[in-house]
C-alpha positions in Angstrom: 2.5 -15.3 -21.2 3.9 -12.5 -23.4 7.0 -10.6 -22.3 4.8 -7.5 -21.9 2.4 -9.5 -19.8 5.2 -10.7 -17.6 6.1 -7.2 -16.6 2.5 -6.2 -16.1 2.0 -9.2 -13.7 5.2 -8.5 -11.9 4.2 -4.8 -11.4 0.7 -5.8 -10.1 2.2 -8.2 -7.7 4.6 -5.6 -6.4 1.8 -3.2 -5.8 -0.2 -5.8 -3.9 2.8 -6.5 -1.7 3.2 -2.8 -1.0 -0.5 -2.4 -0.2 -0.3 -5.3 2.2 2.7 -3.8 3.9 1.4 -0.3 4.2 -1.9 -1.5 5.5 0.0 -1.8 8.7 0.1 1.7 10.0 3.2 1.0 12.1 5.2 0.9 8.9 7.0 4.2 8.3 5.7 5.1 4.8 8.1 8.0 4.4 11.2 5.9 5.2 9.9 3.1 2.9 9.5 5.7 0.1 12.9 7.2 0.6 14.6 3.7 0.6 12.7 2.6 -2.5 13.7 5.8 -4.2 17.3 5.1 -3.3 17.1 1.6 -4.7 15.5 3.0 -7.9 18.4 5.4 -8.3 21.0 2.6 -7.8 19.3 0.3 -10.3 18.8 3.1 -12.8 22.5 4.0 -12.6 23.9 0.4 -12.6 22.7 -0.9 -16.0 24.7 -4.2 -15.7 23.3 -4.9 -12.2 19.7 -4.5 -13.2 20.2 -6.7 -16.2 21.5 -9.5 -14.0 18.6 -9.0 -11.6 16.1 -9.3 -14.5 17.9 -12.1 -16.4 15.4 -14.9 -17.0 18.2 -17.4 -17.2 19.0 -16.9 -13.5 16.8 -18.4 -10.8 14.6 -16.1 -8.8 16.2 -17.2 -5.5 19.7 -16.4 -6.8 18.6 -13.0 -7.9 16.9 -12.3 -4.5 20.1 -13.4 -2.7 22.2 -11.0 -4.8 19.8 -8.2 -4.1 19.9 -9.0 -0.4 23.7 -8.9 -0.3 23.8 -5.6 -2.1 21.1 -3.9 0.1 21.9 -5.6 3.4 22.3 -3.0 6.1 21.5 -0.2 3.6 17.7 -0.4 3.8 15.2 -1.7 6.2 13.7 -5.2 6.2 10.5 -4.1 4.6 12.3 -2.5 1.6 14.6 -5.4 1.3 11.7 -7.9 1.2 9.9 -5.8 -1.4 12.9 -5.7 -3.7 13.6 -9.4 -3.2 10.0 -10.2 -4.3 10.4 -8.0 -7.3 13.6 -9.5 -8.6 12.1 -13.0 -8.2 9.5 -12.0 -10.7 10.0 -12.1 -14.5 10.4 -8.8 -16.3 10.2 -8.2 -20.0 12.8 -5.4 -19.9 15.3 -4.4 -17.2 13.9 -0.9 -17.3 10.5 -2.2 -16.2 11.9 -3.2 -12.9 13.2 0.3 -12.3 9.9 1.9 -13.4 8.0 -0.3 -11.0 10.4 0.5 -8.1 10.0 4.2 -8.8 6.2 3.8 -8.8 6.3 1.9 -5.4 8.4 4.8 -3.9 5.8 7.3 -5.0 2.9 5.1 -3.9 4.4 4.7 -0.5 4.6 8.4 -0.1 1.0 8.8 -1.3 -0.1 6.2 1.1 1.5 8.1 4.0 -0.4 11.2 2.8 -3.6 9.2 2.7 -3.1 7.9 6.2 -2.4 11.4 7.4 -5.5 12.8 5.8 -3.5 14.9 3.4 -4.0 13.1 0.1 -6.6 15.6 -1.2 -4.1 18.4 -0.6 -1.3 16.6 -2.4 -3.6 16.0 -5.4 -4.5 19.6 -5.6 -0.9 20.8 -5.1 0.4 18.6 -7.9 -2.3 19.9 -10.2 -1.5 23.5 -9.3 2.2 23.0 -9.7 1.6 21.5 -13.1 -0.4 24.6 -14.1 2.4 26.9 -12.8 5.0 25.0 -14.8 2.8 25.1 -17.9 2.4 28.9 -17.6 6.1 29.7 -17.0 8.6 28.9 -19.8 11.4 30.3 -17.6 10.6 28.1 -14.6 10.2 25.0 -16.8 13.5 25.7 -18.4 15.2 26.0 -15.0 13.7 22.8 -13.7 14.6 20.8 -16.8 18.1 22.3 -17.5 20.4 19.3 -17.9 23.4 21.5 -17.0 21.9 22.4 -13.6 22.8 20.3 -10.6 20.2 18.3 -8.7 21.1 20.5 -5.7 20.3 23.7 -7.6 17.0 22.3 -8.8 16.1 21.2 -5.2 16.8 24.6 -3.8 14.6 26.2 -6.5 11.8 23.9 -5.7 12.1 24.6 -2.0 11.9 28.3 -2.7 8.7 27.7 -4.6 7.0 25.0 -2.4 8.7 25.3 1.0 6.0 25.9 3.6 3.4 26.3 0.9 2.8 22.6 0.1 2.6 19.3 1.9 6.0 17.6 2.6 4.9 14.7 0.5 4.2 17.0 -2.5 7.7 18.5 -2.2 9.3 15.1 -2.1 7.4 13.7 -5.1 8.2 16.8 -7.2 11.8 16.9 -6.1 12.4 13.3 -7.1 10.7 13.9 -10.5 12.8 17.0 -11.2 16.1 15.6 -10.1 15.7 12.2 -11.7 13.3 12.6 -14.7 14.6 9.4 -16.3 13.7 10.5 -19.8 10.3 11.9 -19.1 9.1 15.4 -19.7 8.2 17.4 -16.6 4.5 17.5 -17.8 4.4 13.7 -18.2 5.9 13.1 -14.8 3.4 15.4 -13.0 0.5 13.8 -14.9 1.8 10.4 -13.8 2.0 11.5 -10.2 -1.5 12.9 -10.3 -2.9 9.6 -11.7 -1.1 7.6 -9.0 -2.6 9.9 -6.3 -6.1 9.4 -7.8 -5.6 5.6 -8.1 -4.6 5.6 -4.4 -8.3 5.7 -3.6 -9.5 4.3 -6.8 -10.7 7.7 -8.2 -10.6 9.1 -11.6 -9.4 12.7 -12.2 -11.5 15.2 -14.1 -9.7 18.4 -15.1 -12.4 21.1 -15.1 -11.7 24.4 -16.8 -14.4 27.1 -16.4 -14.7 30.7 -17.5 -15.6 31.7 -14.0 -15.0 29.9 -10.6 -17.6 27.3 -9.9 -19.8 27.6 -6.8 -19.8 24.8 -4.3 -23.2 23.7 -5.5 -22.0 23.6 -9.1 -19.0 21.5 -8.1 -21.1 19.1 -6.2 -23.6 18.7 -9.1 -20.9 18.3 -11.7 -19.0 15.8 -9.5 -22.1 13.7 -8.8 -23.0 13.6 -12.5 -19.5 12.5 -13.5 -19.6 9.7 -10.9 -22.9 8.5 -12.4 -21.5 8.6 -15.9 -18.2 6.9 -15.2 -19.2 4.7 -12.3 -16.1 5.6 -10.2 -15.3 8.1 -7.6 -14.1 11.4 -9.2 -11.6 14.0 -8.1 -12.1 17.4 -9.6 -9.0 19.5 -10.5 -10.3 23.0 -11.0 -8.9 25.7 -13.3 -10.2 29.1 -14.4 -9.8 30.4 -18.0 -12.0 33.3 -19.1 -11.5 32.3 -22.7 -12.8 28.8 -22.4 -15.6 28.2 -24.9 -19.1 27.1 -23.8 -18.4 28.2 -20.2 -16.7 24.9 -19.1 -14.5 22.1 -20.4 -14.2 18.8 -18.6 -11.4 16.3 -19.4 -11.5 12.8 -18.1 -8.6 10.8 -19.4 -8.6 11.2 -23.2 -12.2 12.3 -23.3 -13.0 16.0 -23.5 -16.5 17.3 -22.8 -17.3 20.8 -23.8 -20.4 23.0 -23.1 -22.3 24.8 -20.4 -22.6 23.3 -16.9 -26.3 22.9 -17.3 -26.1 21.2 -20.7 -23.5 18.7 -19.4 -25.4 17.9 -16.3 -28.5 17.3 -18.3 -26.6 15.1 -20.8 -25.0 13.2 -17.9 -28.5 12.5 -16.6 -29.7 11.3 -20.0 -26.7 9.0 -20.3 -27.4 7.4 -16.9 -31.1 7.0 -17.8 -30.1 5.4 -21.2 -32.0 8.0 -23.2 
């Protein structure tokens, strides 16, 4: 197994354990997310600690015992068990452990949103927030200012999102803004959007049209994209009067241009193998 493969397998195993845990609706997903985020911050800050916890020369049990002593009484049993399982695994780089912890924290919050029937709202709000940031140089500068305190950034976000977005959306964005960990704001928002889509095994199509789409057009486009890509599809809708061809659809790295009718027809031909 390659070093890269080791981290990939460890990350997949951690996600499986989180899914198994959060399938039990008695688990408080918000508390789990908050505690995982706190552990992420600790391991990101304490470089020597995370190196010890990912040292392949140390036994998995020894590392799990160390994590247990550090976290004992600080987090709940579910969080402690998740972290213990993660440090037992092999990681190619110590940073990979922190990245995976952060991902679990975000997934726990998104799972809570899904259980509450709010995941669609969170996906849409993340998309809209990304568009707002992209259109405002001043806002982006304020949210990424290294000289600004985390408290100041949190207060700015609350003034923007407070009462206008799901609590989960606020928490996800606040964690991203106050602890970017080397990522750009745009990269972080895109990553959160993908996690939200993956939560229900859906792909995300960013649809930019010259005029707002009707409900029928959205349904037809969504159905065609599902047939083409073979997976459930979430549409993030944006309006830009200057878009060429009437509509642009981006799915991952693939960009589809043209009129709605042309793209629907082509989607049908692709499905039919013509």
